[in-house]
C-alpha positions, 0 to 999 in steps of 0.5 A: 446856537451862538455862545454868549460871551460877555464883554469882559472889560469893565468899560462895557460890561452889559454888552455881548460880543454878538452885539458889537461885531458881525456874525462871521467875525464872532464865529471866527474869534468867539474862543478868543475874547482878547482878540475881540476886545482888541478890535475896539478903542476903549473910549468907544466902549466906555461911551457905549456903556455910558449911553446904555446907562443913561438912556436904557435899552439900546441895540447895536447889532441884532443878528444873534437874535434873528435881526438884520443888523450886523455892521453897526459896530465893528466892520472889518477893513474890507467891508463894503458897508459904509464909508471907505475910511469909516471909524467903524473899521477902526473900532471907534464908532457905533450905531445905536437904536434906543428903545425909549428914545429917538436918535434925535433925542439922544443927539440933542442930549449929548450935544447939550451935555458933552461933559457927560460923554467926554470921548464922543467927538463926532455924531451923525445928523439926520439918520434914524439911529444914533451914530457916534465915534471917538476919532481924534479931532482936529476941532473943539467940541462934538462935530455933527456931520451929515451922511 
């Protein structure tokens, strides 16, 4: 059984590492929480926590409790899942599913209240999950892109 390590940074205190990294990454570095924390952009963790605080229960990865998802948070550089230059590979993106809200409801709220999510710079449209990232923008506001 995998050890449950809480994210120890104050920016995402309600998440465990199992929710944020693939199984192999967790198993390799579970004894080194500082290494795992350093995989992520702090702004992404802050926004992830803000989303959970605002919308309630949300899932990123589910592998630790028998679910299929393990690449919805951090993805290692050689990961074949997603885009070659995915923000997930930089620790700047998460894909979330919310228990009480659809992805579209979350997208609509974030776009209507960008001041509540100051580090979110891009969200993905027309998918059944809520993808957000904190990439450094060359634009103003939140960019909505299609898969």
